[in-house]
DRENDO-1510 file (C-alpha; in Angstrom, 1 decimal, always signed):
<recs>
REC; n; res; u; v; w
REC; 1; MET; -4.1; +57.2; +4.1 .
REC; 2; SER; -7.1; +58.8; +2.4 .
REC; 3; GLU; -10.7; +57.7; +2.8 .
REC; 4; GLN; -10.7; +56.7; -0.9 .
REC; 5; GLU; -7.7; +54.5; -0.4 .
REC; 6; ASP; -9.2; +52.9; +2.7 .
REC; 7; PHE; -12.4; +52.2; +0.8 .
REC; 8; ARG; -10.3; +50.6; -2.0 .
REC; 9; LEU; -8.4; +48.4; +0.4 .
REC; 10; GLU; -11.7; +47.3; +2.0 .
REC; 11; ALA; -12.9; +46.2; -1.4 .
REC; 12; VAL; -9.6; +44.4; -2.2 .
REC; 13; ALA; -9.8; +42.6; +1.2 .
REC; 14; LEU; -13.4; +41.5; +0.7 .
REC; 15; LYS; -12.8; +40.3; -2.8 .
REC; 16; ALA; -9.7; +38.3; -1.7 .
REC; 17; LEU; -11.6; +36.9; +1.3 .
REC; 18; ARG; -14.4; +35.6; -1.0 .
REC; 19; ARG; -11.8; +34.2; -3.4 .
REC; 20; ILE; -9.9; +32.4; -0.7 .
REC; 21; TYR; -13.1; +30.8; +0.6 .
REC; 22; SER; -14.7; +30.3; -2.8 .
REC; 23; ASP; -17.9; +32.0; -1.3 .
REC; 24; GLU; -19.4; +35.1; -2.7 .
REC; 25; GLU; -21.2; +35.7; +0.6 .
REC; 26; ALA; -18.1; +35.4; +2.8 .
REC; 27; SER; -17.5; +38.1; +5.4 .
REC; 28; PHE; -15.0; +38.6; +8.1 .
REC; 29; LYS; -15.6; +36.7; +11.4 .
REC; 30; SER; -15.4; +40.0; +13.4 .
REC; 31; ARG; -14.9; +43.7; +13.1 .
REC; 32; GLU; -11.5; +43.2; +14.7 .
REC; 33; GLN; -10.4; +40.6; +12.2 .
REC; 34; GLY; -11.4; +42.9; +9.3 .
REC; 35; GLU; -9.5; +45.8; +10.9 .
REC; 36; ALA; -6.4; +43.7; +11.4 .
REC; 37; VAL; -6.4; +42.7; +7.7 .
REC; 38; LEU; -6.8; +46.3; +6.6 .
REC; 39; VAL; -3.9; +47.4; +8.8 .
REC; 40; ALA; -1.7; +44.6; +7.3 .
REC; 41; LEU; -2.8; +45.7; +3.8 .
REC; 42; GLN; -1.8; +49.3; +4.5 .
REC; 43; ARG; +1.8; +48.2; +5.3 .
REC; 44; ARG; +2.4; +51.2; +7.5 .
REC; 45; SER; +3.4; +49.2; +10.6 .
REC; 46; ASP; +3.9; +45.6; +11.9 .
REC; 47; VAL; +0.7; +43.9; +13.0 .
REC; 48; LEU; +0.1; +42.2; +16.3 .
REC; 49; ALA; -3.5; +40.8; +16.3 .
REC; 50; ILE; -4.9; +39.2; +19.4 .
REC; 51; LEU; -8.1; +37.3; +18.5 .
REC; 52; ARG; -9.9; +34.5; +20.2 .
REC; 53; THR; -9.4; +30.9; +19.3 .
REC; 54; GLY; -11.1; +30.4; +16.0 .
REC; 55; GLY; -11.2; +34.2; +15.4 .
REC; 56; GLY; -9.3; +34.1; +12.1 .
REC; 57; LYS; -5.8; +35.0; +13.0 .
REC; 58; SER; -4.3; +33.1; +10.1 .
REC; 59; LEU; -6.4; +35.1; +7.6 .
REC; 60; VAL; -4.8; +38.3; +8.9 .
REC; 61; PHE; -1.5; +37.3; +7.3 .
REC; 62; GLN; -2.7; +34.9; +4.6 .
REC; 63; LEU; -5.1; +37.4; +2.9 .
REC; 64; PRO; -2.5; +40.2; +2.4 .
REC; 65; ALA; +0.1; +37.7; +1.3 .
REC; 66; SER; -2.4; +36.4; -1.3 .
REC; 67; VAL; -3.0; +39.8; -2.9 .
REC; 68; GLU; +0.5; +41.3; -2.8 .
REC; 69; SER; +3.0; +39.6; -5.0 .
REC; 70; GLY; +6.8; +40.1; -4.6 .
REC; 71; LEU; +6.6; +40.7; -0.9 .
REC; 72; THR; +7.5; +38.3; +1.9 .
REC; 73; THR; +5.4; +38.1; +5.1 .
REC; 74; VAL; +7.2; +36.8; +8.2 .
REC; 75; VAL; +4.9; +34.8; +10.5 .
REC; 76; ILE; +6.0; +33.9; +14.0 .
REC; 77; VAL; +4.5; +30.6; +14.9 .
REC; 78; PRO; +4.4; +29.8; +18.6 .
REC; 79; PHE; +5.1; +26.1; +18.3 .
REC; 80; VAL; +7.4; +24.2; +15.9 .
REC; 81; ALA; +4.7; +21.5; +15.6 .
REC; 82; LEU; +2.3; +24.1; +14.1 .
REC; 83; MET; +4.7; +25.2; +11.3 .
REC; 84; GLU; +4.1; +22.2; +9.1 .
REC; 85; GLU; +0.3; +22.5; +9.6 .
REC; 86; MET; +0.4; +26.2; +8.8 .
REC; 87; LYS; +2.5; +25.5; +5.7 .
REC; 88; GLY; -0.1; +23.0; +4.6 .
REC; 89; ARG; -2.9; +25.4; +5.2 .
REC; 90; CYS; -1.1; +28.0; +3.1 .
REC; 91; LEU; -0.6; +25.6; +0.3 .
REC; 92; GLY; -4.3; +24.8; +0.4 .
REC; 93; ILE; -5.2; +28.4; -0.5 .
REC; 94; GLY; -2.5; +28.7; -3.1 .
REC; 95; LEU; +0.2; +30.5; -1.0 .
REC; 96; SER; +3.8; +29.6; -1.2 .
REC; 97; SER; +5.6; +29.3; +2.1 .
REC; 98; CYS; +8.8; +28.2; +3.7 .
REC; 99; ILE; +10.0; +27.3; +7.2 .
REC; 100; TRP; +13.0; +28.9; +8.8 .
REC; 101; GLY; +14.1; +26.4; +11.3 .
REC; 102; VAL; +17.3; +25.5; +13.1 .
REC; 103; ASP; +18.7; +23.9; +10.0 .
REC; 104; GLY; +18.1; +27.0; +7.9 .
REC; 105; VAL; +15.2; +27.6; +5.4 .
REC; 106; THR; +13.3; +24.7; +3.9 .
REC; 107; PHE; +12.1; +25.9; +0.5 .
REC; 108; PRO; +9.1; +24.2; -1.2 .
REC; 109; THR; +10.0; +22.5; -4.4 .
REC; 110; SER; +7.5; +24.5; -6.4 .
REC; 111; VAL; +9.3; +27.8; -5.7 .
REC; 112; GLN; +12.9; +26.7; -5.2 .
REC; 113; GLY; +15.3; +29.0; -7.1 .
REC; 114; LEU; +12.5; +31.4; -8.1 .
REC; 115; GLY; +12.9; +33.8; -5.1 .
REC; 116; ILE; +9.1; +33.6; -4.5 .
REC; 117; LYS; +8.3; +33.2; -0.9 .
REC; 118; SER; +5.0; +34.7; +0.1 .
REC; 119; LEU; +5.3; +33.5; +3.7 .
REC; 120; LEU; +8.3; +32.8; +5.9 .
REC; 121; LEU; +7.3; +30.8; +8.9 .
REC; 122; CYS; +9.6; +30.8; +12.0 .
REC; 123; THR; +9.4; +30.3; +15.8 .
REC; 124; GLU; +9.7; +33.3; +18.1 .
REC; 125; ASN; +13.1; +32.0; +19.2 .
REC; 126; ARG; +14.4; +32.1; +15.6 .
REC; 127; ALA; +12.9; +35.6; +15.0 .
REC; 128; TYR; +14.5; +36.9; +18.2 .
REC; 129; ARG; +18.0; +35.7; +17.2 .
REC; 130; VAL; +17.9; +37.2; +13.7 .
REC; 131; ASN; +20.7; +39.3; +12.4 .
REC; 132; ARG; +21.9; +40.1; +8.9 .
REC; 133; ALA; +24.4; +37.2; +8.8 .
REC; 134; ASP; +21.7; +34.7; +9.9 .
REC; 135; ALA; +18.9; +36.0; +7.7 .
REC; 136; PRO; +17.6; +33.5; +5.1 .
REC; 137; THR; +18.7; +33.9; +1.4 .
REC; 138; GLU; +18.5; +31.8; -1.6 .
</recs>
């Protein structure tokens, strides 16, 4: 990726960050958080970000999903109990999401039938067992 493209992505990321937080002075919590967001925006590879508690891991997937329409981001959530909380947090910043659980995919009413799913939340167990016949469809 060119230096000019990297600079453009940095500007997109900062603008989106400030929009999400409704704060024109907002900045990334750490250099590592900013780098993880940029890697996700580049879409050249999967992202595994290990950040401290409170280090902004959620923003690493929420920010790219908020700026790229028509794409689905798969988020592996370590605990089933966190999925509903994560879904609520996504809704709070205007992201559509759905949960892929043992009973299939629970689509939010606001996007049902539209094929719009910015985030697909699932447990590591569900992600590990994925195959084409088991993958969620609408």
